[in-house]
C-alpha positions in Angstrom: 23.4 -8.7 17.8 20.2 -7.3 16.3 16.9 -8.9 16.1 14.5 -8.0 13.4 10.7 -8.2 13.0 9.7 -6.6 9.9 6.8 -6.7 7.2 6.7 -5.8 3.5 3.4 -5.6 1.7 2.6 -4.8 -1.9 -1.2 -4.6 -2.5 -4.3 -2.7 -3.2 -5.6 -0.1 -0.7 -9.2 -1.0 0.6 -9.7 1.7 3.0 -8.1 4.6 4.9 -9.3 5.7 8.4 -8.3 7.8 11.3 -8.3 6.0 14.6 -7.5 8.2 17.7 -4.0 9.8 16.6 -3.1 7.3 14.0 -4.1 6.4 10.4 -4.8 2.8 9.4 -4.9 1.5 5.9 -6.2 -1.7 5.0 -4.2 -3.5 2.0 -5.2 -6.6 0.1 -2.7 -8.9 -1.4 -3.3 -11.6 -3.6 -1.6 -15.0 -3.3 -1.8 -17.9 -5.7 -1.4 -21.5 -5.1 -2.2 -24.8 -6.8 -5.0 -26.9 -5.4 -5.0 -30.8 -5.4 -6.6 -30.8 -9.0 -3.7 -28.6 -10.2 -5.8 -25.5 -10.9 -4.2 -22.3 -9.6 -6.4 -20.5 -7.2 -6.1 -16.8 -6.4 -6.7 -15.7 -2.8 -6.9 -12.3 -1.2 -5.4 -11.8 2.1 -6.3 -8.2 4.0 -3.8 -6.6 6.4 -4.3 -3.4 8.4 -1.4 -1.2 8.8 -1.0 1.4 11.4 0.8 4.7 10.8 2.2 6.7 13.7 4.2 9.2 12.1 2.3 12.6 11.1 4.3 13.2 8.0 3.4 9.6 6.6 -0.1 10.3 7.5 -0.3 13.4 5.7 1.0 11.9 2.7 -1.3 9.0 2.9 -4.6 11.4 3.3 -3.1 13.6 0.5 -2.1 11.0 -2.2 -3.8 7.5 -1.7 -7.1 6.3 -2.3 -9.1 3.3 -2.5 -7.9 0.8 -5.1 -4.4 2.2 -5.4 -1.5 0.1 -5.6 1.0 0.4 -2.6 4.2 -0.8 -1.2 4.3 -0.6 2.7 6.9 -1.5 5.0 7.6 -1.5 8.8 7.9 -3.3 11.9 5.7 -5.7 13.9 4.7 -5.8 17.5 2.5 -8.0 19.2 -0.4 -6.5 21.3 -2.4 -7.9 24.1 -5.4 -6.8 26.3 -8.0 -8.6 28.6 -11.6 -9.1 27.4 -14.0 -10.9 29.5 -11.2 -12.0 31.8 -9.2 -13.6 29.0 -6.1 -12.4 27.3 -6.4 -11.6 23.6 -3.3 -11.4 21.6 -2.8 -9.3 18.3 -0.3 -8.0 16.0 0.4 -4.3 15.1 1.9 -3.6 11.7 3.6 -0.3 12.5 4.2 1.2 9.0 7.5 3.4 8.6 7.3 3.7 4.8 4.5 3.6 2.3 4.4 4.8 -1.3 1.9 4.3 -4.3 3.0 2.4 -7.0 0.2 3.1 -9.3 -3.3 4.7 -9.3 -6.5 2.8 -9.1 -7.8 1.7 -12.5 -11.0 3.7 -11.7 -9.1 6.8 -10.5 -8.4 9.7 -12.5 -5.6 9.8 -14.8 -2.7 12.1 -13.3 -2.7 14.4 -16.2 -6.7 14.8 -16.5 -7.7 18.2 -15.9 -4.4 19.8 -17.2 -3.8 21.0 -20.5 -2.9 18.2 -23.1 0.6 17.8 -23.8 1.8 18.4 -27.3 3.6 15.6 -29.0 7.3 16.2 -29.3 8.7 17.0 -32.7 10.2 13.8 -34.2 14.1 14.3 -34.5 15.4 14.1 -37.9 18.7 12.2 -38.6 20.5 15.4 -39.0 19.4 16.6 -35.5 21.0 13.5 -33.6 24.6 14.3 -32.3 25.8 11.0 -33.0 
């Protein structure tokens, strides 16, 4: 029998940083709920994912920037260490897959800096094969 501890996050990149041999990406996701008065409240929650795979690290460093909308998935692992004689527990989100869903709204358009595309010639009814 297989046991699974996985995560999936869709959100906006907050920061990308190298920590030792890993790359860490903070991602903000928004959650909505109704308060007692019936008003919708939107709340941001931040998660930091850790990327161990070198190919995935290279993808992140080449293609992602602050504000990009991303999808990330991977596995969960509990961590622990002693601090001042007391055990401290945490959770590592080990990212196995990450992809950009959309560029940040302040980022450059993907076509910026390239020759403008010419509009395709409109098809005439006689040009359509059916």
